[in-house]
C-alpha positions in Angstrom: 109.0 70.0 94.9 110.8 68.2 92.1 107.3 67.3 90.8 106.7 71.1 90.3 109.8 71.7 88.2 109.7 72.0 84.5 112.0 73.4 81.8 111.3 77.0 81.2 113.4 78.3 78.2 114.4 81.9 78.4 112.7 82.6 75.1 109.3 81.7 76.7 109.6 84.5 79.4 107.7 87.5 78.1 109.9 90.6 78.5 107.2 93.2 77.6 103.4 93.2 77.7 101.4 92.6 74.5 99.3 95.4 73.1 96.5 95.8 73.6 96.2 94.1 76.9 93.4 91.8 76.0 95.3 90.5 72.9 97.1 88.1 75.3 96.5 84.5 74.3 94.2 82.4 76.6 94.5 78.6 77.0 91.0 77.5 78.0 90.6 74.3 80.0 87.0 74.2 81.1 85.6 71.0 79.6 85.1 67.9 81.7 86.4 65.8 78.8 89.9 67.4 79.1 89.7 69.2 75.7 91.3 72.7 75.4 90.7 75.8 73.3 93.2 78.5 72.1 91.5 81.8 72.5 92.4 85.4 73.6 91.6 87.3 76.8 89.3 89.5 74.8 87.1 86.4 74.4 86.5 86.1 78.2 83.0 87.5 78.2 82.0 84.8 75.6 83.5 82.0 77.8 81.5 83.0 80.9 77.7 83.5 81.2 74.9 85.4 82.9 74.9 84.7 86.6 78.7 84.2 86.8 80.8 86.5 89.1 84.2 87.8 88.1 86.3 88.7 91.2 89.5 90.8 90.8 92.3 92.0 93.2 92.3 95.8 92.9 95.5 96.4 94.8 97.9 99.0 93.3 101.6 98.6 93.1 103.7 101.1 95.0 106.7 102.9 93.5 108.7 101.1 96.2 112.1 100.7 94.6 114.4 103.6 95.8 117.8 104.2 94.2 119.7 106.2 96.8 123.2 107.1 97.9 125.3 107.3 101.0 126.9 110.5 102.1 130.1 109.2 100.4 128.2 109.0 97.1 128.2 105.2 97.0 125.0 103.8 95.5 122.4 101.9 97.6 119.0 100.5 96.9 116.0 100.2 99.2 112.9 98.1 98.3 110.1 99.1 100.7 108.0 96.0 101.4 105.4 96.8 104.1 104.8 99.4 106.7 105.3 98.4 110.4 101.8 98.3 111.9 101.1 101.4 113.8 104.3 103.1 112.7 103.8 104.5 109.2 107.3 106.0 109.0 108.9 102.6 109.7 109.0 99.9 107.0 110.3 96.4 106.4 112.6 96.6 103.4 115.2 94.9 101.4 118.4 96.9 101.5 121.5 96.5 99.3 124.4 96.3 99.8 123.1 95.3 103.3 126.6 94.4 104.7 127.9 97.9 103.9 125.0 99.8 105.4 125.3 99.6 109.2 122.3 100.7 111.4 122.1 104.4 111.5 123.2 104.9 107.9 121.3 107.7 106.2 120.6 107.4 102.5 119.8 110.4 100.3 117.6 110.9 97.3 119.1 112.0 93.9 118.2 115.5 95.0 120.4 115.2 98.1 117.4 115.1 100.4 117.8 112.7 103.4 115.2 110.0 102.7 115.9 106.7 104.6 117.7 105.8 107.8 118.7 102.1 107.8 117.9 100.2 110.9 118.6 96.7 112.3 118.3 93.4 110.5 114.8 92.0 110.5 115.3 88.8 108.5 117.4 87.0 106.0 118.5 88.1 102.6 119.1 91.8 103.3 115.9 92.4 105.2 116.1 95.5 107.4 113.8 97.8 109.2 114.1 101.3 107.9 112.8 104.7 108.9 111.4 107.2 106.3 112.8 110.7 106.8 110.7 112.2 104.0 108.0 111.2 101.6 109.7 108.6 99.4 107.1 108.1 96.6 108.2 110.9 94.4 111.6 109.2 94.1 110.5 105.6 93.7 110.1 103.3 90.8 107.6 100.4 90.4 109.6 97.2 91.2 109.6 94.7 88.4 110.4 91.0 88.9 114.0 90.1 88.4 113.3 88.0 85.3 112.3 91.2 83.4 115.6 92.6 82.1 114.6 95.9 80.5 112.9 99.1 81.7 109.2 99.6 81.3 108.5 102.8 79.3 105.0 103.2 80.8 104.9 102.2 84.5 101.1 102.0 84.3 101.5 98.9 82.2 102.4 97.1 85.4 99.1 98.2 87.0 95.7 96.8 86.4 93.1 99.2 84.8 91.1 98.9 88.1 94.0 99.4 90.5 92.9 101.3 93.6 94.8 101.7 96.9 98.6 101.7 96.6 99.9 98.9 98.8 101.6 96.1 96.9 105.2 95.6 95.7 104.2 93.2 92.9 101.2 93.3 90.5 98.4 90.7 90.6 99.5 89.8 87.1 96.5 87.9 85.8 94.5 91.1 86.0 97.0 93.0 83.7 95.2 91.4 80.7 91.8 92.9 81.5 90.6 96.1 79.8 87.7 98.4 80.4 86.1 97.1 77.2 86.4 93.4 78.4 84.9 94.3 81.7 82.1 96.3 80.1 81.2 93.4 77.8 81.1 91.1 80.9 78.6 93.4 82.5 76.6 93.6 79.3 76.3 89.8 79.3 75.1 89.7 82.9 78.4 88.7 84.4 78.8 90.5 87.8 82.0 92.1 88.9 83.4 92.4 92.4 86.8 93.3 94.0 89.0 92.1 96.9 92.3 93.5 98.1 95.2 91.2 98.8 98.6 93.0 99.3 101.0 91.2 97.1 104.5 90.7 98.5 107.7 89.5 96.8 107.5 86.1 98.5 104.6 85.3 96.2 107.0 84.7 93.3 109.9 83.1 95.1 110.7 79.5 94.4 110.2 77.0 97.3 113.6 75.9 98.5 112.6 72.8 100.5 111.9 69.5 98.9 108.7 68.7 100.8 106.0 71.4 100.4 104.8 70.6 103.9 108.0 72.1 105.2 107.6 75.4 103.4 106.8 78.3 105.6 104.2 80.4 103.7 104.4 84.1 104.0 101.5 86.2 105.3 99.7 88.9 103.4 97.1 91.4 104.3 93.7 91.0 102.7 90.3 92.6 102.7 87.1 91.2 101.2 84.3 93.8 101.3 81.0 92.5 102.6 79.2 93.2 99.3 81.8 91.0 97.5 81.4 88.2 100.0 77.6 88.4 99.7 77.9 88.3 95.9 80.0 85.1 96.1 77.4 83.5 98.3 74.5 84.6 96.1 76.2 83.5 93.0 76.8 80.0 94.4 73.2 79.8 95.6 71.9 80.7 92.2 74.0 78.2 90.4 76.5 80.7 89.0 80.3 80.4 89.0 82.8 82.4 91.0 85.7 83.2 88.7 88.8 84.4 90.4 91.2 86.6 88.5 94.6 85.5 89.8 96.0 83.4 92.6 95.9 86.3 95.0 92.1 86.6 94.6 91.8 82.8 95.3 93.8 83.2 98.4 91.7 86.1 99.7 88.4 84.4 99.0 89.4 81.0 100.4 90.8 82.7 103.5 87.5 84.2 104.3 85.8 80.8 103.8 88.3 79.2 106.2 88.3 81.8 108.9 85.1 83.7 108.7 87.1 87.0 108.8 86.6 89.5 106.0 89.9 91.2 106.7 93.2 90.5 108.3 96.4 88.6 107.5 96.4 85.2 105.9 99.0 82.4 105.9 96.7 80.1 103.9 98.9 77.8 101.8 96.7 76.5 99.0 98.2 73.2 97.8 96.9 69.8 96.7 94.4 68.5 99.3 92.9 72.0 99.8 89.0 71.8 99.6 87.8 74.8 97.7 84.8 76.5 99.2 84.3 79.5 96.9 86.3 79.4 93.7 84.9 77.6 90.6 87.2 78.9 87.9 90.6 80.6 87.8 92.1 83.0 85.2 95.9 82.9 85.8 99.2 83.5 84.1 101.9 80.8 83.6 104.0 80.6 86.7 107.6 79.9 87.7 108.9 76.4 88.3 108.9 75.2 91.9 106.6 78.0 93.1 103.7 77.9 95.5 101.6 79.2 92.7 101.9 75.9 90.8 100.8 74.1 93.9 97.7 76.3 94.0 97.0 75.6 90.3 97.3 71.8 90.9 95.0 72.0 94.0 92.3 73.6 91.7 92.8 71.9 88.3 94.6 68.7 89.3 97.7 67.1 87.8 96.6 68.1 84.3 98.5 71.4 84.8 101.6 69.7 83.5 99.8 68.8 80.3 98.5 72.4 80.0 102.0 73.8 80.5 103.5 71.4 77.9 100.8 72.5 75.5 101.5 76.2 76.2 105.2 75.8 75.7 104.8 73.8 72.5 102.3 76.4 71.1 104.5 79.4 71.9 102.6 80.9 74.8 104.4 83.6 76.7 105.1 82.9 80.4 105.3 84.9 83.7 104.1 88.4 84.5 103.8 89.9 81.0 102.9 86.6 79.4 99.7 84.9 78.3 97.1 83.3 80.5 94.9 80.3 81.0 91.4 79.8 82.2 90.9 76.6 84.2 88.0 75.1 86.0 87.9 73.6 89.5 88.1 69.9 88.7 85.4 69.2 91.3 82.9 71.6 89.8 83.3 71.1 86.0 80.2 71.0 84.0 
């Protein structure tokens, strides 16, 4: 994993989104000769062409961060991660301070209403199973990554414009740059649009702590690829068009179907160097944390030149991580 480390200065981490969304800068690396262009996300329709297919992850971020209190008044926080299958009132959650909240502790909303009962430990790092005593969503906040230090005045800015079913605890951040106008221009140019759902969990953004990526235990995430989306991918490939994935989560959903034949389920697919891509021709993605699984995915697609691209982005003042800029890269095996 030392090969996937790089110096990320604090000044390069975007603390707020650019306005408008599609004004984000776009580092374009599509040419087979290795040349790059400096564009903006608003130029995306001009970089694609008729017959291409743009695939997005339309999951919506839940207001899953609950700031609660014990009966004593002591503060506590619960981050709801995922409902227990078949038990909608029971969730896997991060609970803090976990050591001071024994099983059976009831936590109250700011209104005084009993909201969460803390259960047994279910994993490391404060993971607990909790029971919902009332509807929590009116009291929740959208959970932002820990490297974002200030509040977000408009929570919708951490949602994509096409967000659909609330399910995730983190945004599919590459899609945050897209606007209705950009998507409309894509359609007008004959670029088809399709959606998948992959429920984004916090582990997506956690650094890998082992030295050998082969020793990393990848998290599982729920995904769903509608049959029309899958058919559109197959038809695009057959007609010579390109499947353009918006974000690493979209890559994971599409390649999971290709590998298993299942349009829905849970995936533990770990896309890293050596993966043979069966669907994705191009990737629109943000700039990711050092030592993350997302960097391994980018190298699997684009090759070792990701390091050169990241050096260029840092030298040229691109903004990194969730609210940062983006790059558009081609599958190295399918460059034209």
